RODRENDREN-870112 format. One record per residue: x, y, z of N, C-alpha, C in turn. Coordinates in pm, whole numbers, plus 50000, padded with zeros to 5 digits. Example, Ala and Ser with C-alpha at 12.3 -4.5 7.8 and 13.67 -1.06 7.14 Angstrom:
2
513194943150780512304955050780513204967050780512854977550708513674989450714512905000350787
***
This chain:
464
505904409351327505724419151219504254420851187503504409651185502074410151155501314418051260501724416651386501064424051495501254439151478502494442951437502764457151417501924462651303501754454751197500954459051082499494461251121498954451751201497574453151249497434465451336498454467951419498414479751506498394492651425499194493251318499214505051230497854507051166497254496151117495934497151055494894502051154495004497651276494044501651380494164516451411495364522151394495584536251425495154545651312495024540451190494724548951075493474557251093492344551551140491144559951158491374571351256492184568751359492464579151457493254590551392494254586751311495064596751241494204604851145493354597951071492474604650976491544614451047490994610151160490084619051233490824631351284492074629451330492854640751382493114651051273493264646451148493534655551039492264662150986491104657651034489824662450980489234673851060490014680051146489474690151236489034702651163488094709351222487664722551176488854732151186489124739351077490254748651078489834762251022490524772651068490334786151020491654791550966491614800750871492864807050827493454815650938494744817850931495434825351037494834839051060494354845450955493874859150968492524860051038491784848951047490534848651123490874842451258491194850851354491724846251482491504856851589491904853551709491754862851821492324876651789491644887051836492054901051825491884906851685491234899551596491064904451459490174916951455490364924951352489454936151322488744932851192487394933751194486584931451076486004944551027485864945850896485344958050837483924960650882483654972850926482344976050981481264977550873480024974950913478834976950829479004970750691479494958450689479794951850562479384937150568479274931250450479144916750439480564911350430481074906350543482444901350545482424886250530483454881150465483524866850442484294859950553483794848350592484474839250683484664826250608485794819850628486074807750551487024798650628487154786550578488044777050643487904763350583488154753250668488154739350623487434730950729486674720950684485954711950775485454699950693485174688850760484634677150689483334680750616483194675650496482024679050415480774671450457480894662950557479734655150603478874662450704479364673750756478604681450855478654696350822477574703750841477614718250816478444725450922479014736450884479684745350978478664755951021478474757251150477524767051203478294778151272477904790451239478644802151285477704811551360478124815551478477334824851559478224836551601477754848651574478504860751610477814867551727478584871551826477974876751949477264890051929477554897251818476804909651794475394906851741475134894351702473794890351656473594875651692473514872451821473564858551866472364850051823471264856151787470084848351748470144843751603471104848551527471204845251386472424836151365472164823151347473244813651321473334811051172474534812951118474784810550976475274796250959474734789150862475124775350836475634773950693476764766850678477334764750545477894750550539477644743550429478134729950411479434730050332480484724550386481764724150314481654716350183482474720250086482524713149958483264699949974483344692449866483984679349871485474680349906486074691849875487484693549913487634699050055486504699750127486424703850266486614718950287486604726450182486654740950197485244746450215485124757150288483834763850303484054778850311483054786350269483104800850276481684806050285481484816050365480174822250380480394836750420479314844050442479444858050481478504861150597478914870950675478074876050784478044891150775476994896950824476874911550824477424917150954478364926650942478944932651061478184945451100478184948851228477534961251273478464973251255478064984551310478944996251312480124993551404481085002451399482315000651476482024998151623482774988751678482594985651819483234972351856482834967151970483364954552020483834956252164484424946152223484834933552159483694923452147483844914752048482864904252020483574890752013482764880152007483284866751983482554860951862483224851651795482604843951686482844829251715481754821351712481834807051741481594799051614482484789551588482384780651472482214766451523481194759351473480954745551514480824736551393481444724851402481334714751297481264701251366480064695051363479824682651435480144684951583481124678051637481454679651779482624689151802483094695351695484244704251707483784718851718484504726451796484144740451816485404749051823485354760551758486404770651770485744783851805486244790451908485754803751946486914813551932486704823851852487714834451845487204846451924488084852052003487714862252102488304875852070487774885652139488294899352133488294904751990487184903051919487054907851782486514922151786487164931151713486674944851700486134946951560485184955851549484614959851421485064974151393485664976351276486164989751246486584991151102487764996951080488294999450947489544990950924489594984050810490704975050778491444980250656492744982150669493564987150559494744977950536495044975450410496194967550370497374976850344498504974050409499734981950391500724973250315501144977550197501994968950115503034976950038503994969549979505044975949902506404970049934507434978549924508784973749953509344980750076510654983150083511294986250211510854999150276510485009350199510055021650265508695020250332507905010350290506705006950365507064997450480508004988550456508384978750559509164985250674509794996350651510645003250748509965003850885510574997050984509934996551116510775003651221510295003451344510925011251450512265005551496512624993451451513914987751489515014991651389514634997551276515635001951179516265014951229517045021651144517655034351184516585043851237516945051851334515985060151406515125068551313513805067751334512855075951259512915090151316513145099951231513425113451278512205120851329511015116851285509825124151329508865115351409509395104651471508535095551548508315100151691509235108351743509105112751882509085100851977508175101252075508065090352172506875081252138506655079452007505485071851961505465057652015506605051052021506645037152068506195036352213506725044952296506365044752438504885047452459504275054852368502855058352383501945050352287502425038952242501705031452139500615022252190500475020752320499435011852373498055016952332497355009052253496025013052204495285000552162494284996752238493514984652209492764985552077492594997552023491824999151901492674999451774493974997551787494854996451671495494982551675495324974951566495834961251565496504958151432497484948951436498254945651316498204930651290498164927151162498354913251120499494913351019500644907551057501834908150973502134894450910502354894650779502744882550707504254882150691504824870350704506264868750682506594869150534507864871650502508314871150364508184856850313507334854950215507164841650156506864843050008507134832449934506874832449791506544818349747505844817149636505494803949584505074805049440505294794449365504854794149225503354792049212502724787749320501294784849317500584792449429499354796649406498594803749510498434795449637498704801949751498604795249880497304799049951496674789350012495354791850073495434797150214496614797050274496744802150410498094808850427498204816850530499454823950559499814821550704500974826650744501294827150885500834840650939501184843551061500814856551120499754855251226499674865451309498644866251411498324880951437497104883551480496714897151513497354901251645497944913151646498544918451767497964932051799497754934351927497234947151974498394956851989498204969151945499274979051950499744981552092501044980352112501674982552242503164984252217503924989852312505364991852289506094979152248505674967752301506384955252268505944949152135504804953352080504334947751953504564957151835504584970151861504654979851751506044980851689507054976051760508434977751714508684972051574508044960951543508264954351415507234957951309506374967451340505334971751247505864983151160505374983751038505684994950949505425008251019506415016951017506245030151081505175038151007505255038250874504255045550796502865039550818502795026250820501515019650842500945022850980501795022451081501335025351218500775039451230501535049351184501065063151197499815065751112499725059050998498505059950918497315054750998497455042851053496355037051131496005045351253497025050851318496815059151437495975071451403496305077851291495565089751249494115086351213493915075251143492555071051107491755068051233492375061251328491705057851453491335070351533492295079451547492055091651626490935100151565490885100551433489955109551366488565103451351488495090751315487185084351292486595078451419487425076851522487005070451648486565056051627487085049851523486795035851494488055027551514487915014951559489075006051561489675004651421490975002451415491655001051287492484988351288492294980251182493104968351161494024970451043495314967951060496304969950955496884956450915496684952450791497284940350738498604944150675499684939050729501034942950687501614932050597501674934950467502204925350370503174932950280504454932250313505464939750238506794932250241507674936250149508984929450138509944939150070511004942850141511974952250088512644947249961512864956349867513574953049745512794945349641511484944549657510684936549563510154945049448510004938549333509474945549216507954943949209507314952249130505854952049122505354939149056506164933348967505744921248897505454909648993506304908349096506154897149189504894898149273504334910149284503114912549363501844911649278501964909349151500844910349058500264896649024498944895049020498344882048986498754877248847498894864248831499324858248706498394861648591497094862448618496114865448515496444878348440497004888048511497314901048451498304899248337499304890648356500294888448252499764879348141498914870048179498344861048078497494868647976496914879848020496014887347932496734898047850497994900547880498684911647814500124907647783500434905747657501764901147617502844911547647502504924547636503484934947666503884934447814502894932547900503184931748042503984919148073503644908248008504374895848030505844897347992506104904247881507484906547839508214915247941507554925747987508164934548088508454927048216507614917448249507824909448369508964899548350508974893048237509974882648212511384888448193511474901048150512774907248124513484911848251512834911048366513434916148488514594907148531515734913248563516924905648599516864900648743517404888748770517394883448908518204892149004517814891849131518554898649237518744888749352519604892149445519944882749552519034883749675518264894549686517534896949811516054893649805515504890849687514074887949679513784881249544512764872849537512384866949409511764877449318512044876549188511494886349094510564879848992510384866749002509494859748910508064865248924507374867748814506014873148823505114864848914504384871749001503304866149082503734857949203505024855049221505384845649327505154851149468505294864049486505004869849619503494871749636502834875949530501364876649534500784863249578501294852349525500754839149556500804835849705501854840449773502074836749912501694847550013501654860349968501454871150065500224879750039499534877249927498284884249900497144874249880497384864049800496334854249772495684848549899496444845250005495804839350123494804848550194494864861650167493964870950237492914876950145492754871450024491824877349927490394877749977490004868250061488614867850109488344878150219489404883950273489244893150386488814906750336487734912050392487214924950346488094936250397488574944550303489384956050341488704968950296489034979750364488514992750326489314998750213490634995550206491485000950101492914996650121493795001650033495214998250035496065010850034497155010750112498205020750098499455013450050500205019649960501275012849887502475022149872503655016849901504905024449883505895014949817506085016549687506935007549610507285014449479508315009549412508705014949283510195015949267510895017149379512345018649373513005007249297512504995049315513094983349251512724982049103511874990749054511494990248913512125001448831513085008648888513665020048816514545015848699514895002948690515624998348572514714997148449513394996948473512404996248365511345007148386511735019548395510765029848437509605031748342509835030348214508775033348118507655022948118507945011048168506915000548176506125001148305506595009248402506015008548536504545012348539504165022548465502785027148471501805016148436502075008948330501174998148287501224986448385502424983348435502564972748533501814976048663501984988448709501344992648833499824992848819499334997948707497894997748682497374983448678498184974248620497794960248617497664954348755498594958048845498504953248983497234958349050496964971249040495794977049106494514970649057494354969748925493144963748869493074948748902494244942148901494284927948932493874925149076494394933149170494014931349311492524933849331492014944249272490584947149289489734935649236490144930149124489394918949066489454906849158490634903649208490804891649291490164893149429490214905149486489534907649613488024908749594487594910049468486184912549436485714924749514486544935249507486324947049589486984958849519486204968249476486714980049405487224990349506488154986149590488624994549701489525005849652489605016749729490535027649695491975023349716492865029249636494275025549637495095038449640495815040649751496615052749769498085049049775498925056949709500325053149700501245065249716502525062049742503555072149765504445072849641504635084749590505595086649481507005084949539507875077449470509175074249529509995086949555510785086349660511535097949708512825100049629513385112149634514685114649570515785105949630516665101249542517835093549585518905094949479520135096749522521245099549432521735087249356521355075449401521935063249347521305057549221520195063349174519565058249053520375062248930520235054548822520945057648699520145066948609520845075548533520185084448437519135093048504517945093448444516805100248507515695089948531516125077648565515175066548577514115068948683514515074848797513535077248903512515087848861512995098148789512065108448741511055102448644511505093748557510605087248462509605078248533510075071348638509155062648711508125070748788508545081948848507575090548917506495095348820506905098548699505945102748597504945091648569505435079248564504555067848542503615065648661504115067948780503245066848898502105076948890502445089348856501405099548846500385096148739500825090148629499905086448521498875076348568499215068548670498305058448722497065064748787497135077448818495985084348877494795084948782494985081048657493845080248566492875069148605493345059548686492455049248737491545055148844490285050848850489385056048954489825051549093489465059649191489725056749332491195054449362492035062749302493455062449334493885076249382494935076449461495475089149509496975087749531497705098649511499165098449524499625109849612500575106749699501205117349777502665118849733503185130949750504565134349714505375135749842506595130249843507425130649963508825135849933508985142649819510305147449779510945156749880510145163449959510675172750060510935165950193510565153250206510695146150334511905136950333513025141850282514235133750268515355140350348515885133050442516955138450527518325136750464518445127250367519755124350308519525117950171519885125050063519615119749929520555108349892521525104949978522365093349953521825080850020520705082050088520065070850157518705068150091518505056250039517255052949971516095051550068516415051450197515385050150301515305063050384514515072850339514365085050420513845081550559514345088650659513975085450797512865094450851512225101650763511025109150798509835100850751509105094950842508045085550807506665089650857506625096250971505325100051027504595109450932505315119050875504685128650785504195121850658504915111650611504435103750496503075097850529502975091850646501725085550688500595095750702500905107450756499865117550774499355122750642500235124050542499775128450410498845117950348499195105250364498305094650316496975095150392497065096150523495855095950604494935107750572495515119550553494675131250523493925129450392494565123650292493885121350166492755111250184493025100750261492015090550288490855096350369491185104250470490135110250553489245119550471489835126550377489065135550291488185127750195488775117850126488065111250017487205099550062487645092250163486915080250203486015082350324486395091950409485615094050531484935107550535485055115150426484285127250408484595138650504485815139150556486135149950649486295163150574485605173050619485745186450560486865193850631487325204450569488375212350631489775207550597489885195850535491195190850492491445194550347492685198350317493095201050179494355192750152494185179950120495335171050109495965170349971495485178749877495905177349738497115186149707498035180349636499315186849607499195196249487499905207649491499915216449373500535209249254499995212149134500495205049017500505214148895501315210548799501425218048675500085218648603499765230748549498525232448472498815235548326499645245948300499975249248161501235257748154501795258648034502975266848010502705276247893503155288647907503105298147796504505303847777504815307747653506125313247619505955327747575506765336547632506825350447590508285354247571508665355147442510065358147405511015347747465511905352147551512905342847605512515337047741511245338647778510805334147911509635324447899509605315047993508495305748004507725309048131506415308048124505555310548240504745297948270504855293548393504175281248436503005284848526501855279748492500665281248577500415268048648500115268848776499875256648854498485257148917497995245448949496765244049028497185241649171496795250549260497255249349399496265255749493496425252449622495665259049728496445271349769495985282949724496705295249751497915296749660498605307449679499795310649600500995302649649501815297749556503005290349595504025299549663504825293649750505895301249813507155292649818508285299149822509575292349828510105293249971510545281850023511025281450161512515284650173513155287250060514575290650060514785304049990516015308349980516295321349920515995321549771516175310249706515915309549562515195296649527514425297149419513695285349372514665276149298514635263449334515565253849276514835243349190515655235649120515215223549049514425226048922514395238248870513785240548738514855239748631514495234048517515355233548398514555238648279515255244248183514605249848065515445246147942514755243747829515455239547707514825245847585515625247247481515145251447350514895239247263514775241747133514475230847040515615220947025516805224547075517925215247069517845204447176516855205347265516585195447371517675194947478518465205447487519495206147590518955214447707518915208447824518345215347941519425222348022519075234548068519945242448152519195246448279519925248248390519255253248510518565266548481517345267848532516555279948505516515288948628516565301748603516295311648708514785313248717514265312548836512805312448853512365323048952511165328148930510555337749020509045336349018508405339849128506945339049137506355352749107505485353249009504835365648968503685369249064503205381649051502105386149137500845377749119500625372648998499425364448973499605349849014500775346549070501025332949117501725324049018501865328348893502575320148794504075320548822504785311148763506225310048783506925314148653507785324148660508535328948545509895322148543510305317148424511555309948411512355315148291513675315548307514515318748192515945314148219516725313548113518155310648122518855318248012520015323848042520795331047940521245321647829521225308447856521665298647759520555294547662519315298847691518175294647608517445307047559517645310547433517005322647378515535320447344515215308247299513835305147259513375292347328512875293647450512505281547526511295274447467511325261247477510185253147432509755242747536510585240247636510255229947735510805233447872510085228947974510475231448113510345218448191511245216648285511155205348378511325210348521510655203448615510775206948756511005194148837512105194048908512495182148988512495169548904512775171048775512745159448687514145153448675514725150748792515995143748804515815133748918516755124948936516585114449037516535119649179517345129849209517465134449347516975148749368516135153649278515625167249293514635168649408514915178049497514025180349611513265193549590511955192949598511165205049573511325215349684511245228149647511215238449751510135248849725509145244949642507955253149622506765246249687506005253849768504945247849849503685256449843502535249849866501285257349875501085261950019499925267850049499695273250183499605262450290499415249750246499365238550341500715231550354501765237750299503125232150302503245219050226502435217450122502555205750035503345209649910504305201349869505215205249760504575203549621505055211649529504655210549390505105197049334504195189949267504515176949209505525178549096506565170249091507515170848978506815169348844507325176348741506685175348611507675178948500507275176248378507965181248260506915184648155507235194048067506295197747961506625190747830507785184447823508175177247700507865162547713508025155247601507945140647606509185134447541510315141547554511555137147491512105124847564
***
């Protein structure tokens, strides 16, 4: 027994040394895409007795040195060049060395949200994907996908690996995310890295940093009141801790987001919750990045007018700087399916807005027509909109307008487009109109479009 004990003691230094190796987070690995022309952070773990030395092949004469802290964590930054590659990055700590290969410099975007963002090519057939999978081989488009995970405490690392776009790798990638990245790559001629962090059926609270709730009692109450579900954790911050926190140090160009369906039971709180997430992420990333999101699509299964109220809250979030919203109410093949199978066009609308606002492309008009004002003349209401060109109806009659008098009872409205572009509305049931709504129901699909075929944003003139 004594001999075995001595043998165990003799092995302890070996075990300790094996656990002391230089390590990198999963996201800093082969095939990664780093944000171009930026100070990007590199980080990891190493013994605090030796500095970590970093050499990047785009600037081989400049070696960066950083000494790990007592907890063996280290973080530093390097300056990236303009888009290009491939490059290598070498990390050395004492006698240990890690080389990561095939690094591209380009544009990095975070794709997040719930199932309509997660929707991949293995789900029900995407109606507007064409032969995209077969033609997906592209060394300049890469994905880093995180698994569904949650935790009560922030996690310092994640799973996942960078994959180069190809028919065998793209199948499990977000369809909207893929087409978004493809459009950005084709137009900017820069490599694109897509960080895929999403989970179907999740609420906004679970994606939000804990600090946001600690600072606001109203938000904390809205978070705590959420009822449990069987398919995902709903506790505040638990998904953020495991699927966003581990990548906070990674420099991103911006975020695209498709979520909200799971918050329709609390629609009136969504605007403040969503704004809290956006501001919280920017604070934690230490990056005032742009945030673009999708207004939830029509679906027949919501209760009351909860989806209409939530869409209104989403639009209100545009008061935050560097935000943008696209409308997809016309891109629904079946209002009884919460997962519309038209995804490529969703991605292109997001990409066009990003290309216009973030990459300065001229000639694009990605902005949706929206309500401007209402005037009343006798028994008719006239709606003025802000749009690119005059609105047109793609069907025989304009649908989804409602009109009400002071009794607050809404009736379907007969609508027509005037010569000056305004919309005239009336109903025989409403002699003295005071309020108008457009697509302000759960499953209302717009059929008024501007010259770029972008639909009029749902709206209401009342606050009842």
